C-alpha positions in Angstrom: 0.0 -0.5 -0.2 1.7 3.3 -0.8 1.9 6.2 1.8 -1.1 9.0 1.4 1.8 11.7 0.1 2.6 9.5 -2.9 -1.3 8.0 -3.3 -1.8 11.3 -4.9 1.2 11.6 -7.3 -0.4 8.1 -8.5 -3.7 9.0 -9.2 -2.7 11.9 -11.4 -1.0 9.5 -13.4 -3.7 7.4 -13.4 -5.3 10.4 -15.1 -2.5 11.7 -17.5 -2.4 7.6 -18.9 -6.3 7.8 -19.4 -5.3 11.8 -21.1 -2.8 10.6 -23.4 -5.4 7.7 -24.4 -7.8 8.8 -24.7 -5.7 12.3 -27.1 -4.2 8.5 -28.7 -7.7 6.4 -30.3 -8.3 10.3 -31.8 -5.5 11.0 -33.3 -5.8 7.3 -34.8 -8.9 8.5 -36.0 -7.9 11.3 -38.1 -5.6 8.1 -39.6 -2.6 11.0 -39.2 0.3 11.3 -41.8 3.4 10.8 -39.6 4.6 9.3 -36.2 3.8 12.4 -34.6 2.3 12.6 -30.8 0.6 16.4 -31.5 -0.5 16.7 -35.0 -3.0 19.3 -36.5 -6.1 19.5 -38.4 -5.2 18.4 -42.0 -3.3 15.8 -39.7 0.8 16.3 -40.5 3.0 17.3 -37.5 1.5 20.9 -35.6 4.2 23.1 -36.2 6.4 24.8 -34.0 5.3 28.2 -34.9 2.0 26.8 -34.1 2.3 25.9 -30.3 4.5 29.4 -29.8 1.8 31.5 -31.9 -1.2 29.4 -29.5 1.7 30.0 -26.3 1.6 33.6 -27.2 -2.7 34.8 -27.1 -3.2 32.5 -24.6 -0.2 34.2 -22.3 -2.0 37.7 -23.4 -5.0 36.3 -22.5 -3.7 35.6 -19.1 -2.4 39.2 -18.5 0.6 37.7 -17.9 3.7 39.9 -17.1 6.3 37.6 -19.6 5.1 36.1 -23.0 5.0 32.4 -22.0 6.9 30.2 -24.1 7.7 26.2 -25.2 10.3 25.8 -23.1 8.3 27.0 -19.6 6.0 24.8 -20.1 8.8 22.3 -20.0 9.9 23.6 -17.0 6.8 24.0 -15.6 5.9 19.9 -15.7 9.8 19.4 -14.1 8.9 21.8 -11.6 5.7 20.1 -10.8 6.7 16.9 -10.6 9.5 17.9 -7.9 6.1 19.8 -6.1 4.8 16.3 -5.8 7.8 14.5 -4.5 8.3 12.7 -8.2 12.1 10.9 -7.7 14.5 13.0 -9.0 15.5 9.7 -11.5 11.5 9.9 -13.2 11.8 13.7 -13.6 15.3 12.7 -15.7 13.2 10.1 -17.5 10.9 12.6 -18.5 13.2 16.4 -19.2 15.2 12.6 -21.1 18.2 14.4 -19.4 21.2 12.4 -19.8 23.4 13.9 -17.0 21.0 13.5 -14.2 23.2 17.3 -12.9 20.8 18.9 -15.6 17.8 17.4 -13.7 19.2 17.7 -10.2 18.3 21.9 -9.9 14.2 20.9 -10.1 13.8 19.3 -6.3 16.3 21.8 -5.5 14.8 24.7 -6.5 11.2 23.0 -4.6 12.4 22.4 -1.2 9.2 20.9 0.0 8.3 23.8 2.1 8.5 26.5 -0.4 3.9 26.2 -0.4 4.4 28.0 2.8 6.2 31.0 -0.3 3.9 30.8 -2.7 2.1 34.2 -3.0 -2.1 34.0 -2.1 -3.7 34.9 -4.9 -7.0 37.2 -4.4 -10.3 35.1 -4.3 -11.6 37.9 -7.4 -8.3 37.4 -9.6 -11.0 37.5 -12.6 -10.0 34.0 -14.2 
């Protein structure tokens, strides 16, 4: 049996697997022209300019103080895994790092008590 702290993490992994499974089913239905994971409505590989444009659009709509870019999503995913207590080797595998030294910064920058430092968002934040 998993400890309570790991149970939430495992449940989130199951949800992610379900989401990926649903996407792969939909993707197969679309009969894409290649093996790329993300595809456009034209069934071709999703171009990086399309992703950058979407991130620019949504970061502006969210009134973010800076423009979001794909690398920020990668770092956010790694930081979230570290915050949830994921093993550094798991984070290394997810990010595809060959050298563990490139991965150890995520747990180091997200100490367990970092939530105490989090800024509280007021209830009327407009979202």
